[in-house]
C-alpha positions as CSV (number, residue, x, y, z in Angstrom):
1,M,-76.7,0.4,50.2
2,R,-75.0,3.4,48.4
3,F,-73.2,0.8,46.4
4,K,-76.1,-1.0,45.3
5,I,-77.8,1.9,44.2
6,S,-74.8,3.3,42.3
7,Y,-74.5,-0.1,40.2
8,I,-78.2,-0.2,39.5
9,A,-78.0,3.4,38.3
10,L,-75.0,2.5,36.1
11,I,-77.1,-0.5,34.4
12,A,-79.9,1.9,33.9
13,I,-77.6,4.4,32.3
14,M,-76.1,1.7,30.0
15,V,-79.6,0.2,28.9
16,F,-80.7,3.8,28.1
17,T,-77.6,4.4,26.0
18,I,-78.1,1.2,24.0
19,L,-81.7,2.0,23.4
20,M,-80.9,5.5,22.4
21,G,-78.5,4.4,19.9
22,V,-80.7,1.8,18.2
23,S,-83.7,4.5,18.1
24,C,-81.3,7.1,16.6
25,K,-79.5,4.5,14.0
26,K,-80.1,5.9,10.6
27,I,-82.0,3.5,8.3
28,R,-80.2,2.8,5.0
29,V,-82.2,3.4,1.8
30,Q,-81.3,1.9,-1.5
31,T,-81.4,4.6,-4.1
32,V,-79.6,2.9,-7.1
33,G,-80.5,-0.6,-8.7
34,G,-82.2,-3.1,-6.9
35,T,-85.0,-5.4,-7.7
36,L,-88.6,-6.2,-6.7
37,K,-90.3,-9.6,-6.5
38,F,-93.9,-10.4,-6.8
39,S,-96.2,-13.1,-5.4
40,V,-97.6,-13.7,-9.0
41,D,-96.5,-13.0,-12.8
42,T,-100.0,-12.6,-13.9
43,L,-103.0,-11.5,-11.9
44,K,-105.9,-13.6,-13.3
45,F,-109.6,-12.8,-12.4
46,D,-110.9,-16.3,-13.2
47,T,-114.6,-15.7,-12.4
48,V,-116.9,-16.0,-15.3
49,F,-119.3,-13.0,-15.1
50,T,-123.0,-14.0,-15.4
51,A,-124.3,-10.8,-13.8
52,A,-122.9,-7.4,-13.1
53,G,-119.4,-8.5,-12.1
54,S,-117.1,-7.2,-9.4
55,F,-114.3,-9.3,-8.1
56,T,-111.3,-8.6,-5.8
57,T,-108.0,-10.5,-5.6
58,G,-104.6,-9.4,-4.7
59,L,-100.7,-9.6,-4.9
60,V,-97.8,-9.0,-2.7
61,I,-94.6,-6.8,-3.5
62,Y,-91.6,-8.1,-1.9
63,N,-88.2,-6.2,-1.2
64,P,-85.5,-9.0,-1.0
65,Q,-82.8,-6.4,-0.3
66,N,-80.9,-5.7,2.9
67,E,-81.9,-2.1,2.8
68,E,-85.1,0.0,2.7
69,V,-86.5,0.7,-0.9
70,V,-88.9,3.4,-2.3
71,L,-91.4,2.9,-4.9
72,S,-91.9,6.1,-6.6
73,S,-95.1,5.1,-7.9
74,V,-97.6,2.2,-8.4
75,K,-100.2,2.7,-11.1
76,L,-102.4,1.2,-13.9
77,Q,-100.8,1.4,-17.2
78,E,-104.3,1.9,-18.9
79,G,-105.1,4.7,-16.9
80,A,-108.5,6.3,-17.3
81,N,-109.5,3.2,-19.7
82,T,-109.0,0.6,-17.4
83,Y,-111.5,-1.6,-15.8
84,F,-109.3,-2.3,-12.6
85,H,-108.8,-0.4,-9.1
86,L,-106.2,-0.6,-7.0
87,N,-105.6,-0.5,-3.1
88,V,-101.8,-0.1,-2.4
89,D,-101.0,-0.5,1.2
90,G,-104.1,1.4,2.1
91,W,-103.9,3.9,-0.9
92,P,-106.6,3.8,-3.4
93,V,-105.6,4.0,-7.1
94,N,-108.6,4.6,-9.6
95,G,-107.3,4.8,-13.4
96,I,-105.4,8.0,-13.5
97,G,-104.2,8.2,-10.1
98,S,-101.0,6.4,-8.5
99,A,-99.7,5.7,-5.1
100,T,-96.4,7.6,-4.5
101,N,-93.2,7.1,-2.3
102,L,-94.2,3.9,-0.9
103,K,-91.5,2.6,1.5
104,I,-90.8,-1.3,1.9
105,A,-88.3,-2.2,4.7
106,A,-85.6,-4.7,4.2
107,H,-87.1,-8.2,3.6
108,D,-90.4,-6.8,4.1
109,S,-93.4,-6.5,1.7
110,L,-96.6,-4.5,1.1
111,Y,-100.0,-5.5,-0.3
112,V,-101.8,-4.6,-3.6
113,F,-105.6,-5.4,-3.5
114,A,-107.1,-5.2,-6.9
115,T,-110.8,-5.1,-8.2
116,V,-112.2,-5.5,-11.6
117,D,-115.8,-4.1,-12.3
118,I,-117.4,-5.4,-15.5
119,D,-120.9,-5.2,-16.9
120,P,-121.1,-8.6,-18.8
121,N,-124.1,-7.7,-20.9
122,N,-122.5,-4.6,-22.6
123,K,-121.5,-5.9,-26.0
124,L,-118.9,-3.3,-26.0
125,T,-116.9,-4.9,-23.3
126,P,-114.0,-7.0,-24.5
127,F,-114.1,-10.5,-24.0
128,V,-110.8,-10.7,-22.2
129,V,-110.1,-7.3,-20.2
130,T,-106.4,-6.5,-19.7
131,D,-104.1,-4.1,-17.9
132,S,-100.8,-4.1,-16.2
133,L,-99.7,-2.7,-12.6
134,V,-96.8,-0.7,-13.0
135,A,-94.4,-0.3,-10.2
136,T,-91.4,2.3,-10.5
137,M,-88.5,2.1,-8.3
138,N,-85.1,3.8,-8.7
139,G,-86.2,4.8,-12.4
140,K,-87.0,1.0,-13.2
141,Q,-90.3,-0.2,-14.2
142,Y,-91.9,-3.8,-13.1
143,F,-95.2,-4.7,-15.1
144,I,-97.7,-7.2,-13.8
145,P,-100.2,-8.1,-16.2
146,F,-104.0,-8.2,-15.2
147,T,-106.5,-10.4,-17.1
148,A,-110.2,-10.8,-16.5
149,Y,-113.3,-12.1,-18.5
150,G,-115.5,-9.4,-20.0
151,Q,-118.7,-10.3,-21.6
152,N,-120.8,-13.2,-20.4
153,A,-119.7,-16.0,-22.6
154,H,-118.6,-19.6,-22.4
155,Y,-114.8,-19.4,-21.7
156,I,-112.8,-22.3,-23.1
157,V,-109.1,-22.3,-21.6
158,D,-106.7,-24.9,-22.8
159,S,-109.3,-27.7,-23.0
160,A,-109.8,-31.1,-24.5
161,L,-113.1,-32.0,-25.5
162,A,-113.7,-35.6,-24.2
163,T,-117.4,-36.0,-25.1
164,N,-119.7,-35.2,-27.8
165,A,-121.1,-31.6,-27.4
166,T,-123.2,-29.2,-28.9
167,W,-122.5,-25.4,-28.9
168,G,-124.6,-22.6,-29.4
169,V,-128.0,-23.4,-28.4
170,D,-128.3,-20.9,-25.7
171,G,-127.3,-17.9,-27.6
172,L,-124.1,-17.1,-26.0
173,P,-120.7,-16.9,-27.5
174,Y,-117.8,-19.0,-27.0
175,V,-114.4,-17.5,-26.3
176,I,-111.5,-19.9,-26.8
177,I,-108.1,-18.8,-25.1
178,W,-104.7,-20.5,-24.8
179,N,-102.6,-19.5,-21.9
180,G,-99.3,-20.2,-23.5
181,D,-98.7,-23.5,-21.7
182,T,-97.0,-25.8,-24.4
183,T,-98.1,-28.9,-22.5
184,R,-101.8,-28.1,-22.8
185,P,-104.0,-27.8,-25.8
186,R,-103.5,-24.4,-27.7
187,G,-107.2,-23.3,-27.1
188,L,-109.5,-26.2,-28.1
189,Q,-108.8,-29.9,-29.0
190,V,-111.6,-32.2,-30.3
191,N,-110.3,-35.6,-29.1
192,P,-110.3,-39.0,-31.3
193,G,-114.1,-40.1,-31.4
194,V,-115.5,-37.1,-30.2
195,T,-118.0,-35.1,-32.3
196,L,-118.5,-31.0,-31.6
197,T,-121.4,-29.5,-33.2
198,L,-121.9,-25.9,-33.7
199,A,-125.5,-24.7,-33.8
200,K,-126.5,-21.9,-36.6
201,D,-125.5,-18.5,-35.5
202,C,-122.7,-20.2,-33.1
203,H,-120.1,-17.4,-32.7
204,I,-116.7,-18.5,-31.6
205,Y,-114.1,-15.7,-30.6
206,M,-110.4,-16.9,-30.4
207,H,-108.0,-15.2,-28.2
208,Q,-104.6,-14.4,-29.3
209,N,-102.5,-17.5,-30.8
210,A,-105.6,-19.8,-29.9
211,G,-106.6,-22.4,-32.3
212,V,-108.9,-25.5,-32.5
213,A,-107.3,-28.8,-33.4
214,V,-109.7,-31.4,-34.6
215,F,-108.8,-35.2,-34.0
216,G,-112.4,-36.1,-33.9
217,T,-115.3,-34.6,-35.8
218,L,-116.3,-30.8,-36.2
219,I,-119.9,-30.3,-37.5
220,A,-120.9,-26.5,-38.3
221,N,-124.5,-26.3,-39.0
222,G,-124.7,-22.5,-40.3
223,T,-127.4,-21.1,-42.4
224,L,-127.4,-18.2,-45.0
225,T,-128.6,-15.8,-42.6
226,D,-127.4,-17.4,-39.3
227,S,-123.7,-18.1,-40.2
228,V,-121.2,-20.0,-37.9
229,I,-118.4,-17.6,-37.4
230,F,-114.8,-17.9,-36.2
231,Q,-113.0,-14.9,-35.5
232,G,-110.7,-13.1,-33.3
233,D,-111.7,-11.6,-29.9
234,R,-110.5,-8.1,-30.4
235,L,-114.0,-6.5,-31.1
236,D,-112.3,-2.8,-31.0
237,R,-111.0,-3.5,-34.4
238,S,-112.9,-3.8,-37.7
239,Y,-112.9,-7.4,-38.8
240,F,-115.2,-7.7,-41.6
241,G,-113.7,-6.8,-45.2
242,Y,-110.2,-5.4,-45.6
243,M,-110.0,-3.2,-42.6
244,G,-109.2,-6.2,-40.4
245,Y,-105.8,-7.5,-38.8
246,P,-104.9,-10.9,-40.4
247,G,-103.1,-13.3,-37.9
248,E,-105.2,-12.5,-34.7
249,W,-105.4,-16.4,-34.1
250,G,-103.9,-19.9,-35.1
251,G,-106.7,-21.3,-37.3
252,L,-108.5,-24.9,-37.5
253,Y,-106.5,-27.9,-37.8
254,F,-107.9,-31.2,-39.1
255,G,-105.9,-34.3,-38.2
256,S,-105.1,-37.5,-40.0
257,K,-108.3,-39.3,-38.4
258,S,-110.8,-36.6,-38.5
259,N,-112.9,-38.1,-41.5
260,G,-116.5,-36.7,-41.5
261,S,-115.8,-33.0,-40.4
262,K,-118.2,-30.6,-42.3
263,L,-118.6,-26.9,-42.1
264,T,-121.8,-25.3,-43.6
265,N,-122.3,-21.5,-44.0
266,T,-119.1,-21.0,-41.8
267,I,-117.1,-17.8,-41.9
268,I,-113.4,-18.0,-40.9
269,E,-111.6,-14.9,-40.7
270,N,-108.4,-13.0,-39.5
271,C,-106.3,-15.9,-38.6
272,G,-103.4,-17.9,-40.0
273,N,-100.5,-16.8,-37.8
274,G,-99.0,-20.2,-37.3
275,A,-99.6,-20.7,-33.8
276,L,-100.7,-24.4,-34.5
277,G,-97.6,-25.2,-36.8
278,I,-98.6,-23.8,-40.2
279,A,-99.9,-20.6,-41.1
280,A,-103.4,-21.1,-42.2
281,A,-106.8,-20.6,-41.9
282,I,-107.5,-24.4,-42.2
283,W,-105.0,-26.9,-42.1
284,V,-105.8,-30.5,-43.4
285,D,-103.0,-33.2,-42.6
286,I,-102.3,-36.4,-44.2
287,D,-105.7,-38.5,-44.6
288,S,-104.3,-41.7,-43.3
289,N,-108.0,-43.2,-43.8
290,N,-107.8,-42.8,-47.6
291,L,-104.0,-43.0,-48.2
292,N,-104.1,-45.5,-50.8
293,S,-107.4,-44.5,-52.6
294,L,-107.0,-42.8,-55.8
295,Y,-110.4,-42.3,-57.2
296,S,-112.7,-42.7,-54.3
297,Y,-112.7,-41.4,-51.0
298,T,-114.8,-40.1,-48.0
299,P,-113.8,-36.4,-47.5
300,Q,-111.9,-35.7,-44.5
301,L,-113.4,-32.2,-44.5
302,T,-116.4,-30.7,-46.4
303,L,-116.9,-27.1,-47.0
304,N,-120.4,-25.9,-48.2
305,N,-120.9,-22.1,-48.9
306,C,-118.1,-21.1,-46.6
307,T,-116.2,-17.8,-46.5
308,I,-112.5,-17.8,-45.5
309,Q,-110.7,-14.5,-45.8
310,N,-108.1,-12.4,-44.4
311,S,-105.6,-15.0,-43.3
312,Y,-102.0,-14.1,-42.7
313,G,-100.9,-17.2,-44.2
314,Y,-102.7,-19.7,-46.3
315,G,-106.7,-20.1,-46.9
316,I,-106.7,-23.9,-47.1
317,Y,-103.4,-25.8,-46.7
318,S,-104.1,-29.4,-47.6
319,Y,-101.0,-31.7,-47.0
320,H,-102.2,-35.0,-48.8
321,G,-105.7,-34.5,-47.2
322,T,-109.2,-35.1,-48.6
323,V,-111.1,-31.9,-49.1
324,Y,-114.5,-31.3,-50.6
325,A,-115.5,-27.5,-51.2
326,S,-118.7,-26.3,-52.9
327,G,-119.8,-22.7,-53.2
328,C,-116.9,-21.3,-51.0
329,L,-115.1,-18.0,-51.4
330,I,-111.4,-18.0,-50.2
331,N,-109.9,-14.5,-50.5
332,T,-107.3,-12.1,-49.1
333,T,-104.5,-14.3,-47.8
334,G,-100.6,-13.9,-47.5
335,Q,-99.8,-17.2,-49.0
336,Q,-102.1,-19.4,-51.4
337,A,-105.7,-19.2,-51.0
338,L,-105.5,-22.9,-51.6
339,A,-102.5,-25.1,-51.4
340,I,-102.8,-28.9,-52.2
341,L,-99.4,-30.4,-51.5
342,L,-98.1,-34.0,-51.6
343,G,-101.1,-34.8,-53.7
344,G,-104.3,-35.7,-52.0
345,Y,-108.0,-36.1,-53.2
346,D,-109.7,-33.1,-53.7
347,S,-113.2,-31.9,-55.5
348,I,-113.6,-28.2,-55.7
349,V,-116.8,-27.2,-57.1
350,N,-117.9,-23.4,-57.9
351,C,-115.6,-21.7,-55.7
352,T,-114.0,-18.5,-56.0
353,F,-110.2,-18.0,-55.4
354,A,-109.3,-14.2,-55.3
355,N,-106.1,-12.3,-54.1
356,Y,-105.4,-8.8,-54.7
357,G,-103.6,-7.9,-51.6
358,T,-104.4,-5.1,-49.0
359,S,-102.7,-2.6,-46.9
360,A,-102.5,-5.6,-44.2
361,V,-102.0,-8.6,-46.4
362,S,-99.6,-8.7,-49.0
363,H,-100.0,-10.4,-52.3
364,A,-96.8,-10.2,-54.1
365,N,-95.0,-13.5,-54.1
366,A,-97.2,-16.6,-54.1
367,G,-100.1,-17.2,-56.5
368,T,-103.7,-17.9,-55.4
369,V,-103.7,-21.7,-55.9
370,A,-100.8,-24.3,-55.9
371,V,-101.6,-28.0,-56.7
372,L,-98.4,-30.3,-56.6
373,D,-98.2,-34.1,-56.1
374,Y,-95.1,-33.5,-54.0
375,Y,-93.8,-31.8,-51.0
376,W,-91.0,-29.3,-51.8
377,D,-88.4,-29.4,-49.0
378,G,-87.4,-26.0,-48.5
379,I,-84.0,-26.6,-46.8
380,T,-82.7,-29.1,-49.5
381,G,-84.4,-27.8,-52.5
382,D,-85.5,-31.1,-53.4
383,P,-89.1,-32.5,-53.8
384,T,-88.5,-35.2,-51.2
385,Y,-91.9,-36.7,-50.6
386,Y,-94.4,-37.9,-53.3
387,A,-97.7,-39.1,-53.4
388,N,-101.1,-39.7,-55.6
389,L,-102.8,-36.8,-56.7
390,N,-106.4,-36.9,-57.6
391,A,-108.0,-33.2,-57.7
392,I,-110.9,-31.9,-60.0
393,F,-112.2,-28.5,-60.2
394,H,-115.6,-27.6,-61.7
395,N,-116.8,-24.0,-62.4
396,C,-114.2,-22.4,-60.3
397,I,-112.7,-19.0,-60.3
398,V,-108.7,-18.4,-59.5
399,Y,-107.8,-14.8,-60.2
400,G,-105.8,-12.0,-58.7
401,S,-103.5,-9.3,-59.3
402,L,-100.3,-11.1,-60.4
403,D,-99.6,-12.0,-63.7
404,S,-100.3,-16.0,-63.1
405,E,-102.1,-17.2,-60.1
406,M,-101.7,-20.9,-60.5
407,T,-99.0,-23.1,-59.7
408,C,-99.4,-26.7,-60.9
409,D,-96.7,-29.3,-61.0
410,T,-95.8,-33.1,-60.9
411,S,-92.5,-34.2,-59.9
412,G,-92.3,-36.7,-62.7
413,S,-92.6,-38.9,-59.8
414,P,-92.0,-42.7,-59.1
415,A,-94.1,-45.0,-61.2
416,S,-95.7,-46.0,-58.0
417,T,-97.5,-42.7,-57.7
418,Q,-100.0,-41.1,-60.2
419,A,-101.1,-37.6,-60.7
420,R,-104.6,-36.3,-62.2
421,L,-105.7,-32.8,-62.2
422,V,-108.8,-31.6,-64.0
423,M,-109.8,-28.0,-64.3
424,D,-113.1,-28.2,-65.7
425,H,-115.1,-25.3,-67.0
426,C,-112.9,-23.0,-64.9
427,L,-111.8,-19.1,-65.3
428,L,-108.1,-19.2,-64.5
429,K,-105.3,-16.4,-64.5
430,I,-102.5,-18.7,-65.8
431,G,-99.4,-18.4,-67.6
432,H,-98.7,-19.8,-71.1
433,V,-96.8,-22.7,-69.8
434,R,-99.4,-25.3,-68.7
435,E,-98.4,-28.7,-67.5
436,P,-99.5,-31.6,-69.6
437,F,-100.8,-33.4,-67.0
438,I,-103.7,-30.9,-66.4
439,Q,-106.9,-31.4,-68.5
440,F,-108.6,-28.0,-69.2
441,P,-111.9,-28.8,-70.6
442,G,-114.1,-25.8,-71.3
443,C,-111.8,-23.5,-69.4
444,L,-111.6,-19.6,-69.7
445,F,-108.0,-18.3,-69.6
446,N,-106.7,-14.7,-68.5
447,K,-110.3,-13.0,-68.8
448,D,-111.2,-10.5,-66.3
449,P,-114.2,-12.1,-64.3
450,M,-115.3,-8.5,-63.8
451,F,-115.9,-8.7,-59.8
452,K,-118.2,-6.0,-58.6
453,N,-115.7,-4.5,-56.2
454,T,-112.4,-6.1,-55.1
455,A,-111.3,-3.2,-52.8
456,T,-114.6,-3.8,-50.8
457,G,-114.6,-7.6,-50.9
458,D,-117.5,-7.9,-53.1
459,F,-116.9,-11.0,-55.5
460,H,-120.2,-11.0,-57.0
461,L,-120.1,-11.0,-61.1
462,S,-120.7,-7.8,-62.6
463,S,-123.3,-7.8,-65.6
464,G,-121.3,-9.1,-68.8
465,S,-118.8,-11.1,-66.9
466,P,-117.4,-13.9,-69.0
467,A,-118.2,-16.2,-66.2
468,S,-121.8,-15.6,-66.2
469,G,-123.6,-18.8,-67.6
470,A,-120.0,-20.3,-68.5
471,G,-120.2,-23.3,-66.2
472,S,-121.3,-26.9,-66.6
473,S,-122.7,-29.8,-64.6
474,P,-122.0,-31.1,-62.1
475,A,-122.3,-27.7,-60.4
476,S,-122.9,-27.2,-56.5
477,A,-126.1,-27.5,-55.1
478,G,-126.2,-24.0,-53.7
479,N,-124.1,-21.0,-53.6
480,L,-123.1,-18.1,-51.4
481,D,-126.3,-16.2,-52.7
482,G,-128.4,-18.6,-51.0
483,V,-129.9,-19.8,-54.2
484,I,-130.5,-23.5,-54.6
485,G,-129.6,-24.8,-58.2
486,W,-128.8,-22.5,-61.1
487,P,-132.1,-21.7,-62.7
488,T,-130.5,-19.1,-65.2
489,G,-127.7,-21.1,-66.1
490,I,-124.5,-22.2,-64.1
491,D,-122.3,-19.5,-63.5
492,I,-118.4,-20.0,-62.7
493,G,-117.5,-19.0,-59.1
494,C,-119.3,-19.2,-55.8
495,Y,-122.1,-16.4,-56.6
């Protein structure tokens, strides 16, 4: 019995010793380098808020090391300006605060719960609310973006419109978003055979790099007092006039089969960053429906009393397209306000094209209007593509701060193509070398149109302007002043 007791005692001592060794073993902490992993690369709050919005979701922070790590802090980047709140492993983080000295054991994790509180009816709330979680470990910061919808609106994310639709009848704006997936439409795509109609006063806000690609038909039914408006969604910036930032979003693309699109009293601004391929507010691609028609065509795109302004690139870029524009103002663009390349069939009536440059938009290299019956290959330096050109300008102003604001050229192209360009009763700032293929009946050359105030974007004609009453018939039916007809004589330009 004494032997048995001693044996049991010996076993107990050994077990106690092992347990003491385990409990006293020092935990190793990684204090230099290392990495963190997260359960998401972006935390998205996908709820569209239709009432006072509060929504909670979460993410997990993983420690993949064989040693414990310590997060010196977890916080929100925007601080007191944030719409988000965190709970980090039971530690609340509200705006200016942070969770500190958070330990994560080797191959362990901790949970972060995030809440967003938004009043969707507050017009000062951004349409897309963003912030970032910032986790700091061993001096290195890790960022996880947060995104949520703000104001009550229709949110269109990487969508292809497959059936006819009318937008704007319920008074809510539309926000078009591209999430960066190159396999999806870059914002909104109007499919072939589909018509999207925009009611008067429909406001469309484009998120960064989003665009609208029209392969069907786009109809915008704005009025003088209730325009259809396309603009960026950054409402914390001043978008109207010259205080805005160009290039916020891509622009509008009209494909080869998009005949019949018509924009009336529509404002397009602060775009042209090239997200759709060409840096332009409007890009009209080769019109394959009218490819062989020189003197008669159905317009691929009609613009009536529209304003295009503050584009990082072109205003209208027509690549052998068919464009009819009447009573339109295109101004303040980084490239030409109107570029007709590779010919095409275009009729431009009572439009004003003006470029003077601002602190945000440079006007130093490219003139205001270019009309070419070829496409210039910038790599080889050769005009490698030729096509028919039939362009007519009636009662238009082309003016700006450069010595010459027009580039018109024909390639002396193959006999199979023809070039015809008529500038009828236009006021043009143009150099003394004028191509012989251009007709200039009734034009005024290099006479200041006397715009009221180019610095504020007021392109009305001052009293005594040489463009007043100097136009001719045919004239646009209306103009940007909202006057139908020309009761005191036809003026040159859009006003």
